[in-house]
VOGU-3710 file (C-alpha; in Angstrom, 3 decimals, decimal comma):
1> mvilvkqhsp> -95,714/12,012/-40,733  -96,510/13,357/-37,218  -93,641/14,997/-35,209  -93,775/16,380/-31,626  -91,397/19,272/-31,249  -90,640/21,936/-28,641  -91,025/25,494/-29,737  -89,075/28,376/-28,366  -91,817/30,882/-29,054  -93,935/30,692/-27,096
11> pnqfvvqiqn> -91,523/29,004/-24,706  -91,934/25,764/-22,862  -94,618/24,409/-25,282  -94,692/21,365/-27,505  -96,625/21,432/-30,914  -97,508/18,738/-33,432  -96,422/19,188/-37,050  -97,365/17,069/-40,062  -94,694/16,795/-42,700  -95,768/15,710/-46,212
21> ppssssslya> -93,365/13,911/-48,510  -92,117/15,803/-51,536  -94,180/15,444/-54,719  -92,819/13,929/-57,901  -93,110/16,073/-60,961  -92,227/13,186/-63,207  -95,244/11,039/-62,252  -97,072/9,455/-65,105  -100,420/10,321/-63,554  -101,329/13,217/-61,346
31> lpktifgegk> -102,594/11,781/-58,070  -103,986/13,640/-55,026  -101,147/14,665/-52,672  -102,389/13,153/-49,487  -100,472/11,935/-46,492  -101,442/8,345/-47,092  -101,906/6,505/-50,490  -99,073/7,721/-52,679  -96,765/4,940/-51,724  -99,434/2,366/-52,145
41> ikskimqssk> -100,244/3,530/-55,681  -96,575/3,531/-56,604  -96,218/0,018/-55,337  -99,122/-1,221/-57,397  -97,798/0,412/-60,520  -94,389/-1,228/-59,928  -95,991/-4,592/-59,362  -97,964/-4,224/-62,612  -94,860/-3,175/-64,465  -92,953/-6,190/-63,207
51> vrrkvgptta> -95,730/-8,539/-64,259  -95,889/-7,026/-67,744  -92,169/-7,443/-68,324  -92,355/-11,170/-68,031  -94,852/-11,406/-71,012  -93,172/-11,827/-74,383  -93,801/-9,376/-77,249  -96,720/-9,866/-79,719  -96,153/-10,570/-83,383  -96,517/-7,954/-86,146
61> gagidsaekl> -98,714/-8,132/-89,232  -98,528/-11,129/-91,439  -97,746/-9,009/-94,452  -94,171/-8,395/-93,303  -91,702/-10,809/-94,616  -90,039/-13,299/-92,346  -86,621/-11,490/-92,095  -88,079/-8,213/-91,034  -90,376/-9,990/-88,659  -87,406/-11,745/-87,091
71> dellissaic> -85,513/-8,445/-86,665  -88,556/-6,864/-85,147  -88,934/-9,737/-82,687  -85,275/-9,528/-81,714  -85,409/-5,775/-81,127  -88,651/-6,096/-79,179  -87,237/-8,842/-77,044  -84,049/-6,831/-76,389  -86,024/-3,731/-75,385  -88,358/-5,713/-73,142
81> ngedlgpfvr> -85,446/-7,425/-71,435  -83,432/-4,208/-71,132  -80,601/-5,484/-73,240  -78,106/-3,374/-75,103  -79,315/-2,181/-78,541  -75,794/-1,328/-79,674  -75,330/-4,401/-81,791  -78,561/-3,712/-83,590  -77,665/-0,108/-84,260  -74,186/-1,021/-85,538
91> ktfgtgkpet> -75,672/-3,721/-87,714  -78,320/-1,362/-89,137  -75,801/1,392/-89,909  -73,448/-1,221/-91,215  -75,995/-2,320/-93,779  -76,845/1,304/-94,571  -80,531/0,886/-93,804  -81,317/2,803/-90,619  -84,880/3,353/-91,695  -85,709/-0,246/-90,899
101> llhhlkffar> -84,492/0,201/-87,355  -86,454/3,422/-86,931  -89,469/1,716/-88,338  -89,176/-1,136/-85,928  -88,706/1,253/-83,000  -91,747/3,293/-83,937  -93,769/0,152/-84,394  -92,672/-1,068/-80,976  -93,680/2,267/-79,413  -97,136/2,119/-80,984
111> skeseieevc> -97,568/-1,482/-79,804  -96,741/-0,435/-76,226  -99,156/2,495/-76,148  -101,984/0,099/-76,658  -100,729/-2,098/-73,881  -100,519/0,898/-71,514  -103,979/1,857/-72,330  -105,186/-1,654/-71,695  -103,428/-1,709/-68,336  -104,976/1,591/-67,283
121> kahyqdfiha> -108,373/0,343/-68,208  -107,824/-2,907/-66,318  -106,836/-1,036/-63,104  -109,136/1,943/-63,187  -111,378/0,477/-60,505  -108,457/0,002/-58,254  -107,556/3,677/-58,673  -111,089/4,674/-57,747  -111,080/2,539/-54,617  -107,733/3,935/-53,590
131> vddlksllsd> -109,013/7,481/-53,927  -111,968/6,652/-51,765  -109,726/5,172/-49,134  -107,630/8,284/-49,154  -110,593/10,512/-48,622  -111,825/8,484/-45,657  -108,311/8,519/-44,278  -108,166/12,319/-44,590  -111,112/12,677/-42,247  -109,474/10,411/-39,709
141> veslksalsd> -106,394/12,497/-39,902  -108,326/15,664/-39,172  -109,857/14,090/-36,073  -106,480/12,866/-35,006  -105,054/16,327/-35,546  -107,607/17,921/-33,289  -107,001/15,248/-30,619  -103,323/15,840/-30,809  -103,829/19,568/-30,532  -105,882/19,114/-27,389
151> snsklqsvaa> -103,295/16,755/-25,908  -100,576/19,221/-26,793  -102,385/22,040/-25,002  -102,833/19,936/-21,895  -99,204/18,822/-22,105  -98,045/22,419/-22,428  -100,047/23,477/-19,422  -98,792/20,635/-17,295  -95,134/20,629/-18,490  -94,513/24,386/-18,209
161> pllssldslv> -93,830/24,412/-14,388  -91,819/21,225/-14,697  -89,728/22,676/-17,467  -89,091/25,776/-15,389  -87,974/23,635/-12,422  -85,912/21,553/-14,771  -84,176/24,645/-16,084  -83,464/25,765/-12,517  -82,164/22,347/-11,643  -79,955/22,237/-14,674
171> eaqtvsknvd> -78,691/25,713/-13,900  -78,074/24,800/-10,246  -76,295/21,637/-11,244  -74,157/23,611/-13,678  -73,318/26,177/-11,006  -72,609/23,406/-8,492  -70,389/21,644/-10,959  -68,578/24,862/-11,727  -68,157/25,542/-8,003  -66,852/22,010/-7,433
181> lavgavthcv> -64,433/22,434/-10,272  -63,338/25,776/-8,877  -62,948/24,354/-5,357  -60,985/21,394/-6,726  -58,773/23,709/-8,747  -58,208/25,952/-5,750  -57,477/22,935/-3,540  -55,040/21,626/-6,133  -53,349/24,996/-6,367  -53,225/25,265/-2,572
191> rvmelvsran> -51,507/21,873/-2,341  -49,118/22,927/-5,062  -48,355/26,158/-3,235  -47,890/24,267/0,016  -45,345/22,031/-1,684  -43,739/25,090/-3,250  -43,557/26,789/0,149  -42,126/23,651/1,714  -39,579/23,374/-1,067  -38,575/27,020/-0,481
201> qhlqsgnfym> -38,141/26,361/3,231  -35,987/23,318/2,536  -33,911/25,344/0,083  -33,407/28,113/2,618  -32,434/25,629/5,322  -30,105/23,775/2,946  -32,144/20,581/3,014  -31,760/20,043/-0,708  -32,872/16,442/-0,804  -36,276/17,230/0,697
211> alkcvdsies> -36,568/20,231/-1,607  -35,951/17,986/-4,595  -38,494/15,478/-3,320  -41,058/18,292/-3,122  -40,166/19,399/-6,640  -40,440/15,833/-7,935  -43,813/15,458/-6,259  -45,045/18,691/-7,850  -43,798/17,643/-11,256  -45,132/14,098/-11,189
221> dfmektpsst> -48,391/14,518/-9,268  -49,578/18,093/-9,813  -47,963/19,594/-12,875  -50,291/18,126/-15,516  -53,388/18,612/-13,348  -52,714/22,238/-12,466  -55,752/24,251/-13,767  -53,947/27,600/-13,631  -51,957/28,150/-16,758  -50,028/30,952/-15,049
231> lkrmlekrip> -49,095/28,716/-12,157  -48,267/25,906/-14,541  -45,958/28,145/-16,587  -44,315/29,350/-13,418  -43,689/25,753/-12,285  -42,388/24,724/-15,688  -39,912/27,592/-15,534  -38,874/27,339/-11,879  -38,470/23,587/-11,436  -35,425/23,299/-13,765
241> eirsyverkv> -33,976/26,410/-12,138  -34,400/24,899/-8,680  -32,702/21,692/-9,748  -29,889/23,627/-11,333  -29,550/25,724/-8,171  -29,426/22,631/-5,963  -26,849/21,035/-8,218  -24,670/24,166/-8,083  -24,943/24,373/-4,307  -24,041/20,736/-3,662
251> mkefndwlve> -21,239/20,931/-6,199  -19,875/23,989/-4,428  -19,997/22,135/-1,117  -18,381/19,099/-2,744  -15,610/21,221/-4,287  -14,997/22,836/-0,905  -14,830/19,341/0,572  -12,274/18,348/-2,062  -10,079/21,222/-0,897  -10,560/20,456/2,799
261> irvvsrnlgq> -10,059/16,710/2,448  -6,470/17,241/1,323  -5,605/18,843/4,660  -7,670/16,234/6,470  -5,952/13,450/4,522  -2,521/14,728/5,500  -3,460/14,857/9,177  -5,190/11,499/8,850  -2,099/9,930/7,287  0,135/11,372/10,004
271> laigeasaar> -2,212/10,017/12,666  -2,350/6,554/11,087  1,430/6,405/10,651  1,878/7,696/14,195  -0,327/4,898/15,491  1,696/2,379/13,487  4,872/3,843/14,980  3,439/3,625/18,499  2,396/0,021/17,882  5,895/-0,762/16,603
281> qreeelrikq> 7,383/0,890/19,680  5,176/-1,230/21,940  6,265/-4,355/20,075  9,891/-3,320/20,450  9,429/-2,805/24,187  7,932/-6,267/24,425  10,912/-7,696/22,570  13,295/-5,887/24,924  11,493/-7,361/27,925  11,580/-10,755/26,321
291> rqaeeqsrls> 15,308/-10,445/25,623  15,886/-9,398/29,198  13,929/-12,386/30,421  15,883/-14,695/28,117  19,163/-13,152/29,261  18,286/-13,589/32,900  17,246/-17,151/32,182  20,517/-17,715/30,373  22,425/-16,380/33,371  20,335/-18,693/35,624
301> lrdcvyalne> 19,124/-15,920/37,905  16,132/-17,898/39,064  15,279/-15,596/41,915  14,067/-13,007/39,435  10,577/-13,356/38,014  9,654/-11,625/34,761  6,208/-11,175/33,279  5,499/-9,908/29,775  2,441/-7,697/29,887  0,925/-7,153/26,482
311> eeddefgsgp> -0,668/-3,804/25,931  -3,974/-3,471/24,239  -3,492/-3,320/20,498  -6,826/-1,605/20,134  -5,939/1,256/22,415  -6,280/3,664/19,550  -8,909/1,650/17,742  -6,764/1,231/14,702  -8,045/-0,616/11,699  -10,810/-0,195/9,141
321> essdagssgg> -13,556/-1,463/11,418  -12,909/0,936/14,229  -12,522/3,822/11,829  -16,067/3,275/10,584  -17,536/4,675/13,772  -20,020/7,431/13,119  -22,687/7,778/10,498  -20,675/9,737/7,999  -17,082/9,043/8,862  -16,439/10,929/12,104
331> gllgfdltpl> -15,310/8,129/14,368  -11,777/7,949/15,688  -9,990/9,303/12,668  -12,213/12,366/12,605  -12,897/13,043/8,944  -16,342/13,881/7,608  -17,708/12,471/4,357  -21,131/14,091/4,717  -20,639/16,677/1,914  -19,487/13,914/-0,413
341> yrayhihqtl> -22,355/11,559/0,350  -24,819/14,436/0,265  -23,649/15,505/-3,175  -23,749/11,898/-4,366  -27,284/11,429/-2,992  -28,476/14,648/-4,579  -27,056/13,640/-7,936  -28,739/10,276/-7,607  -32,005/12,108/-7,002  -31,331/14,275/-10,054
351> sledgfkqyy> -30,562/11,134/-12,118  -26,997/12,426/-12,604  -25,317/9,602/-10,712  -22,941/8,470/-13,471  -21,779/11,981/-14,217  -21,006/12,623/-10,560  -19,068/9,363/-10,273  -16,914/10,350/-13,213  -16,432/13,848/-11,810  -15,434/12,468/-8,407
361> fknrklqlrn> -12,975/9,940/-9,848  -11,450/12,527/-12,171  -10,897/15,077/-9,401  -9,525/12,545/-6,955  -7,139/11,297/-9,604  -5,964/14,867/-10,207  -5,486/15,342/-6,475  -3,483/12,131/-6,258  -1,307/13,222/-9,173  -0,611/16,518/-7,402
371> dsqvssmtpf> 0,052/14,751/-4,104  2,481/12,377/-5,814  4,702/15,205/-7,024  7,740/16,195/-4,981  8,460/19,867/-4,553  11,874/20,934/-5,770  11,844/23,912/-3,380  11,992/21,781/-0,218  14,529/19,036/0,513  12,913/15,633/0,381
381> leshqtffaq> 14,248/14,800/3,831  12,141/17,629/5,246  9,047/16,979/3,158  8,980/13,169/2,975  6,741/12,749/6,011  4,172/15,160/4,601  4,495/13,527/1,190  3,828/9,992/2,393  1,259/11,038/5,013  -0,735/12,821/2,293
391> iagffivedr> -0,845/9,657/0,174  -1,647/7,448/3,171  -4,546/9,688/4,182  -5,788/9,767/0,601  -6,161/6,006/0,462  -7,604/5,723/3,946  -10,355/8,084/2,768  -10,804/6,096/-0,444  -11,091/2,878/1,526  -13,867/4,434/3,607
401> vlrtggglis> -15,642/5,708/0,495  -15,328/2,289/-1,138  -16,895/0,521/1,818  -19,565/3,051/2,746  -20,149/5,110/-0,414  -22,828/2,909/-1,946  -21,014/2,375/-5,231  -19,610/5,885/-5,590  -16,251/4,362/-6,476  -15,496/0,796/-7,461
411> kleveflwdf> -12,771/-1,493/-6,188  -11,128/-1,521/-9,608  -10,937/2,273/-9,605  -9,352/2,277/-6,138  -6,839/-0,345/-7,264  -6,081/1,772/-10,325  -5,411/4,799/-8,114  -3,252/2,700/-5,771  -1,196/1,279/-8,631  -0,711/4,812/-9,942
421> avtnmcavle> 0,388/6,040/-6,513  2,729/3,088/-5,931  4,373/3,628/-9,304  4,957/7,304/-8,522  6,209/6,613/-5,008  8,630/3,979/-6,295  9,937/6,418/-8,900  10,344/9,135/-6,258  12,161/6,764/-3,891  14,451/5,542/-6,635
431> dqfsrmqtan> 15,319/9,121/-7,580  15,791/10,375/-4,031  17,754/7,342/-2,846  20,106/7,671/-5,784  20,913/11,227/-4,679  21,345/10,629/-0,960  24,816/10,217/0,449  23,936/9,969/4,143  22,909/6,661/5,666  20,798/8,266/8,363
441> hlllikdyvs> 18,692/10,021/5,734  18,065/6,740/3,968  17,102/5,124/7,269  14,681/7,899/8,200  12,884/7,678/4,869  12,917/3,875/4,912  11,399/3,796/8,413  8,641/6,159/7,385  7,927/4,208/4,204  7,735/0,977/6,173
451> llgvslrryg> 5,316/2,635/8,606  3,310/3,772/5,597  3,224/0,162/4,412  2,088/-1,084/7,828  -0,640/1,550/8,002  -2,043/0,873/4,542  -1,664/-2,904/4,724  -4,362/-2,873/7,403  -6,714/-1,439/4,797  -5,947/-4,145/2,252
461> ytvdsllevl> -3,407/-2,315/0,087  -0,377/-4,232/-1,210  2,972/-2,565/-0,547  5,352/-5,185/-1,933  6,630/-2,843/-4,645  7,652/-0,228/-2,069  9,415/-2,827/0,046  11,257/-4,086/-3,024  12,593/-0,572/-3,639  13,825/-0,416/-0,039
471> skhrdkyhel> 15,458/-3,829/-0,336  17,070/-2,801/-3,606  18,987/-0,006/-1,854  20,112/-2,189/1,043  23,707/-2,391/-0,126  23,971/1,329/-0,736  22,622/2,064/2,725  25,127/-0,237/4,393  27,994/1,190/2,355  27,027/4,685/3,481
481> llsdcrkqit> 26,593/3,431/7,034  30,014/1,805/6,940  31,515/5,030/5,660  29,872/7,050/8,452  30,949/4,570/11,111  34,488/4,503/9,719  34,685/8,283/10,140  33,249/8,090/13,644  35,685/5,349/14,628  38,581/7,365/13,268
491> ealsadkfeq> 37,470/10,397/15,259  37,007/8,312/18,413  40,450/6,737/18,089  42,124/10,024/17,322  40,693/11,452/20,543  42,036/8,584/22,658  44,575/9,634/25,284  45,640/6,050/26,060  44,589/6,412/29,665  42,410/4,167/31,759
501> mlmkkeyeys> 38,847/5,338/31,982  37,637/6,751/35,285  34,011/6,177/36,265  32,712/8,105/39,250  29,071/7,038/39,229  27,232/3,792/38,841  25,297/5,030/35,821  28,637/5,625/34,063  29,600/2,038/34,818  26,270/0,822/33,542
511> mnvlsfqlqt> 26,486/2,968/30,415  30,090/2,124/29,534  30,523/-1,420/30,856  27,285/-3,226/31,577  25,520/-2,000/28,456  28,182/-3,775/26,348  28,700/-6,720/28,730  32,351/-5,843/29,173  32,406/-6,760/32,864  34,459/-9,720/33,997
521> sdivpafpyi> 32,478/-10,140/37,198  28,855/-9,723/38,189  29,913/-7,802/41,295  29,528/-4,070/40,908  32,837/-2,413/41,846  33,284/0,425/44,265  33,330/3,934/42,884  35,258/5,765/41,682  36,222/2,878/39,421  39,190/2,797/37,078
531> apfsttvpdc> 38,432/0,580/34,112  41,173/-1,424/32,417  40,320/0,160/29,085  40,392/3,682/27,731  37,484/5,783/26,500  38,048/4,449/22,993  36,450/1,118/23,847  32,967/2,325/24,913  33,008/4,967/22,195  33,706/2,374/19,514
541> crivrsfied> 31,221/-0,013/21,114  28,545/2,644/20,887  29,379/3,190/17,236  29,203/-0,532/16,486  26,021/-0,991/18,468  24,465/1,937/16,647  25,541/0,329/13,376  23,877/-2,939/14,362  20,680/-1,237/15,427  20,568/0,897/12,284
551> svsfmshggq> 21,236/-2,130/10,113  18,538/-4,158/11,831  16,188/-1,204/11,662  16,725/-0,926/7,926  16,373/-4,650/7,338  13,386/-5,172/9,625  9,846/-4,265/8,613  10,918/-4,592/5,008  9,197/-7,793/4,055  12,271/-9,971/4,726
561> ldfydvvkky> 11,937/-12,137/7,813  15,374/-13,806/8,055  17,949/-11,044/7,692  20,462/-11,967/10,396  22,959/-13,232/7,826  22,851/-9,866/6,046  23,355/-7,950/9,294  26,142/-10,301/10,304  27,870/-9,901/6,937  27,991/-6,129/7,234
571> ldrllgeald> 28,923/-6,350/10,918  31,903/-8,489/9,930  32,849/-5,851/7,401  32,534/-3,079/9,982  34,702/-4,908/12,478  37,131/-6,431/10,001  37,536/-3,472/7,678  36,646/-0,278/9,499  37,501/-0,922/13,145  40,382/-3,323/12,591
581> eallklints> 42,043/-1,101/9,998  41,521/1,987/12,119  43,116/0,243/15,113  46,000/-0,928/12,956  46,550/2,598/11,754  46,388/3,879/15,317  48,902/1,279/16,487  51,275/1,970/13,641  51,144/5,739/13,813  50,199/6,878/17,308
591> vhgvsqamqv> 51,572/4,310/19,745  55,078/5,333/20,788  55,391/4,264/24,409  55,011/1,147/26,445  52,121/2,568/28,434  50,271/3,442/25,224  50,956/0,040/23,731  49,890/-1,644/26,938  46,668/0,337/26,966  45,946/-0,555/23,351
601> aanmavfera> 46,617/-4,211/24,087  44,284/-4,021/27,062  41,684/-2,392/24,853  42,001/-5,212/22,355  41,329/-7,756/25,060  38,171/-5,856/25,994  37,199/-5,580/22,332  37,294/-9,364/22,196  34,519/-9,539/24,779  32,712/-6,686/23,066
611> cdfffrhaaq> 32,669/-8,542/19,743  30,886/-11,430/21,408  28,314/-8,949/22,627  27,979/-7,427/19,142  27,046/-10,720/17,512  24,668/-11,650/20,340  23,064/-8,246/20,126  22,651/-8,537/16,358  21,101/-11,973/16,770  18,682/-10,752/19,439
621> lsgvplrmae> 17,592/-7,771/17,397  17,180/-10,017/14,349  15,042/-12,479/16,260  17,572/-15,316/16,031  18,053/-17,617/19,056  21,382/-17,068/20,802  22,369/-20,718/20,535  22,145/-20,492/16,755  24,159/-17,275/16,717  26,845/-18,760/18,982
631> rgrrhfpltk> 26,923/-21,898/16,859  27,741/-19,869/13,761  30,264/-17,562/15,433  33,476/-16,991/13,558  36,969/-16,097/14,763  37,790/-12,850/16,454  37,434/-10,203/13,692  40,107/-7,900/15,198  42,867/-10,458/15,125  45,155/-8,307/12,984
641> sqnaaedtls> 44,984/-5,301/15,259  45,176/-7,507/18,332  48,326/-9,173/17,086  49,693/-5,823/16,047  48,988/-4,392/19,499  50,713/-7,277/21,233  53,583/-7,169/18,789  53,935/-3,447/19,296  53,877/-3,828/23,062  56,338/-6,644/22,878
651> gllkkkidgf> 58,557/-4,646/20,550  58,540/-1,602/22,792  59,271/-3,757/25,801  62,143/-5,366/23,945  63,505/-1,951/23,152  63,213/-1,047/26,785  64,887/-4,285/27,748  67,585/-3,597/25,202  68,301/-0,413/27,073  68,903/-2,349/30,240
661> mtlienvnwt> 70,724/-5,068/28,385  73,394/-2,565/27,370  74,700/-2,996/30,911  75,803/-6,469/29,888  78,781/-4,745/28,345  79,993/-3,985/31,862  80,241/-7,660/32,737  83,786/-8,931/33,156  83,606/-12,174/31,230  87,108/-13,193/32,291
671> sddtpqggne> 86,627/-12,539/35,988  87,411/-15,253/38,475  84,797/-14,047/40,956  81,247/-15,196/40,597  78,659/-12,425/41,293  76,518/-13,632/44,163  73,421/-11,516/43,465  73,603/-11,762/39,721  74,886/-9,309/37,198  73,829/-5,684/37,209
681> ymnevliyle> 72,006/-5,814/33,885  69,840/-8,705/35,074  68,933/-6,927/38,254  67,863/-3,860/36,278  65,872/-6,011/33,879  64,138/-7,842/36,697  63,290/-4,608/38,491  61,713/-3,313/35,297  59,898/-6,580/34,651  58,483/-6,669/38,159
691> tlvstaqqil> 57,308/-3,093/37,798  55,869/-3,910/34,411  54,015/-6,941/35,713  52,568/-5,066/38,669  51,259/-2,396/36,289  50,166/-4,775/33,538  48,198/-6,958/35,938  45,743/-4,109/36,429  44,827/-3,742/32,770  46,143/-6,677/30,750
701> pakvlkrvlr> 44,484/-10,072/30,811  46,678/-12,890/31,994  46,874/-14,528/28,594  48,044/-11,308/26,974  50,527/-10,643/29,729  51,791/-14,219/29,411  52,342/-13,875/25,684  54,109/-10,557/26,057  56,334/-11,730/28,905  57,207/-14,872/27,038
711> dvlahiseki> 58,335/-12,783/24,085  60,332/-10,518/26,387  61,985/-13,420/28,210  62,783/-15,051/24,897  64,297/-11,774/23,771  66,408/-11,593/26,939  67,597/-15,095/26,298  68,442/-14,236/22,726  70,298/-11,119/23,830  72,431/-13,062/26,316
721> vgtlcgdsvk> 73,180/-15,771/23,809  73,900/-13,170/21,206  76,283/-11,416/23,556  78,094/-14,641/24,356  78,397/-15,347/20,659  79,225/-11,790/19,723  82,568/-10,223/19,023  82,496/-8,124/22,164  83,188/-11,211/24,243  86,616/-12,656/23,485
731> rlsmaaikgv> 86,905/-15,126/26,307  84,649/-16,650/28,931  85,654/-17,648/32,412  83,952/-20,205/34,602  82,970/-17,467/37,009  81,320/-15,520/34,211  79,370/-18,583/33,137  78,311/-19,153/36,716  77,286/-15,514/36,912  75,066/-16,022/33,869
741> dvdiqlldsf> 73,687/-19,121/35,576  72,744/-16,959/38,535  71,029/-14,555/36,141  69,026/-17,433/34,689  68,067/-18,567/38,186  66,837/-15,063/38,886  64,670/-15,303/35,773  63,361/-18,631/37,017  62,490/-17,030/40,320  60,715/-14,204/38,499
751> teqlsplltd> 58,750/-16,708/36,482  57,759/-18,593/39,607  56,492/-15,359/41,106  53,974/-15,259/38,271  52,392/-18,545/39,379  49,194/-16,808/40,704  48,633/-15,581/37,172  49,687/-18,759/35,419  48,806/-22,394/35,628  51,499/-25,023/35,991
761> keakemktaf> 51,390/-25,694/32,300  51,617/-22,005/31,472  54,493/-21,613/33,951  56,386/-24,372/32,173  55,663/-22,725/28,847  56,908/-19,419/30,247  60,240/-21,000/31,202  60,666/-22,295/27,694  61,172/-18,661/26,653  64,794/-18,713/27,948
771> veirqminll> 65,429/-22,394/27,400  68,212/-21,662/24,931  70,454/-19,806/27,398  69,572/-22,327/30,105  70,656/-25,255/27,937  73,774/-23,336/26,871  74,817/-22,726/30,505  73,997/-26,286/31,448  76,162/-27,518/28,592  79,075/-25,311/29,587
781> lsshpenfvn> 78,800/-26,294/33,223  78,431/-29,991/32,530  81,335/-32,360/33,091  80,928/-33,989/29,695  80,065/-31,284/27,134  80,899/-33,709/24,305  77,568/-35,375/25,021  76,043/-32,579/22,940  76,983/-34,478/19,805  75,058/-37,513/21,062
791> pvirersyna> 71,737/-37,312/19,254  69,788/-38,896/22,065  71,235/-36,664/24,746  71,050/-33,643/22,511  67,366/-34,223/21,761  66,627/-34,690/25,449  68,698/-31,941/27,021  69,970/-29,570/24,336  67,277/-29,495/21,662  67,100/-25,656/21,676
801> ldyrkvatvs> 70,821/-25,126/20,952  72,371/-24,393/17,614  75,673/-26,205/17,088  77,270/-23,124/15,552  76,521/-21,071/18,635  77,710/-23,929/20,787  80,945/-24,112/18,840  81,486/-20,352/19,123  80,829/-20,206/22,862  82,927/-23,326/23,477
811> ekfrdpsdsi> 85,861/-21,743/21,665  85,608/-18,722/23,931  85,141/-20,834/27,035  88,317/-22,884/26,312  91,603/-21,070/26,914  94,486/-22,233/24,718  96,898/-21,568/27,553  94,620/-23,541/29,779  94,585/-20,637/32,148  90,831/-20,968/32,411
821> fgtfgtrgsr> 90,972/-24,531/33,627  94,103/-24,361/35,683  97,652/-22,903/35,573  100,860/-24,734/34,801  102,533/-23,179/37,790  100,082/-24,412/40,329  98,678/-27,610/38,847  101,422/-29,150/36,904  101,468/-30,085/33,343  98,506/-32,393/33,440
831> qnpknkslda> 95,556/-31,087/31,163  92,048/-30,617/32,634  89,670/-33,413/31,555  86,857/-30,932/30,912  89,112/-28,967/28,627  89,816/-32,151/26,782  86,103/-32,764/26,520  85,570/-29,260/25,103  88,370/-29,826/22,651  86,709/-33,004/21,505
841> likrlkdvn> 83,369/-31,228/21,249  84,865/-28,362/19,275  86,604/-30,777/16,961  83,442/-32,726/16,376  81,426/-29,526/15,733  84,045/-28,340/13,240  83,777/-31,640/11,462  80,031/-31,242/11,281  80,436/-27,722/9,946
//
């Protein structure tokens, strides 16, 4: 076998080596160990062996018996075919004759030696020819060896420079490759260091997101490819530290923001509620202008033109949309969500989004729980605005985070927080309202809660539960308000001096008269102006008006649209229970003179007009058309006190009249001279009545004056009749009766003087007050007094007389001695016909009795 190999000594040379195959020590024949021929000989031997195996074995000598010959043939056949001799051996030893087997084996070996010898002899010539071929081949090999040696020398001489250049090239390529690898590694490290430097700059400037992006780029794109193990270890150590540092920094900023946002939320809530209050004020001003326009239209003042100018509702940019101005929540409301969104973005970059969401929700829930607690150190009245403004600002911030936070908080979580806050606020309101005993405090808190509801309803929050709490305490508020107004009315009445109110300036007239529509004329009077009422009237009107406005204020903005019936119910209670009872108490305890009673009666007449204003005012504030309010108007709620005032005035006047009527005792009832100018008592009474009327006309309405005078005149009539029927009068002369007739005529004249104040019908009704004494005098002066017993005449002319009184006065008017009707000495014995008529009348009346 020829092999071309490169030797290292001498270098850069190739040599040819011939490698002989290993010899076999177990060969049957020793053959020459040449390069060629050994395989060929072996192949021929194998071929010969294979041919010999196919020939069956030869038979043994004829002298062996047939059984032994058969065994020998079987063994020979088994050996030639390579079969197992075990059965034969077992059989031989089983029979106890191993010698036969050994004999057969030896015989077989001797038979084969002869065959081998015959084969060798048959192939000897072939062996000789093969040896000759090998020898000729050996010479060819020698020539080939020399040729190869020459070719090798030439190859060595030619290949030596090439091999040297090849070595240089390989070395240069290796160096170049190493340099490229080094340059690549350095470039990689430089890029890594650039990113590291950039990350450091971003960290120093607080730009954590860009720093994290640099760190992520280093970790994903350069970490595994970094050739420097030192640099790689440094990056593996520093990258988690940087992320931890960034997380701590943004969490610190976020925690600081959580502290600051509480103050911001409080200011934000106050601003939002203030805007709601301003909007409500603008709406109220519009309603006032509208009411004024409706009032002017109702009064048909067509020369006045009114225009309702609506102000811009978006003056302050209220609402969720306008509050979104600015990239991070600056806008109108002025709160910054940048630290929150920055922390959220950083945690998203760090793949810690879920953890941050939970942390945010947990902390905001804790803040809300703290904000929902009421401090026991500060009265709730002083802290309620801060309390509700804090909660309002909290949910305004949460609404912004929900809409612009990119999923930082879900709608369900915000609703959960709102339900939690509403539950706490309702509990706080229930507790605080149950403790309050001042209506104004309830109203202040209710107004602020309603403003809170208006502010948060614009952001989509439901406030029905809060409004239900306010509505639940409606009755308690009105009871407290009634109690406060009752005290104020009592104080106002106790301070009344029962004097007409003096107004020096027009603004006083407007404040005390026009503002309550107490004027009876649209003409502004000259100043100074003396009103027909005392200071009690405007003071009580202010109290009632304040009650109406407070009641409407509590009922409005509470979710209930139609609340006029509720306001009207409590207004009826205020007027019917508080004011009416207070006036009754005043009349019964403090009115002792006619002037005081007259002033109270005048006040009651003014209160009647004021009550009309109260119900109209309540309807206007409640948004109910005036025609509907007037349609459902009830009777005058101060009827009891009004009747008591008139009764008191009438009673005091009667007492005063009784003082003058005591002069009736000076009348000579048996006198024969008729007083031409009337009796003294009547003149005094008339003088007083004329003075009374002149004074009462200035303050009392005509209908009140008419009722009072009618009672007084009726009392005068009763007093005269009572005197005539009384025991103090024993006898009555015709002159005395005529004197009483003159007195009645004077009363008729006084009544006729009242005609400018009274209509014809009222004048006739006024005269009916003394109809009893008139009919009594007419009966006594008639020529046929017995007609009194005629039912037809009695019903027509004497229907006001009582027959007992008539009988008593007739007895006194008739003199048994007939001296009243004529004397025996001057007129003879003939009896007066009128006396006879009286006798008949008296007899008839006694029969009736």
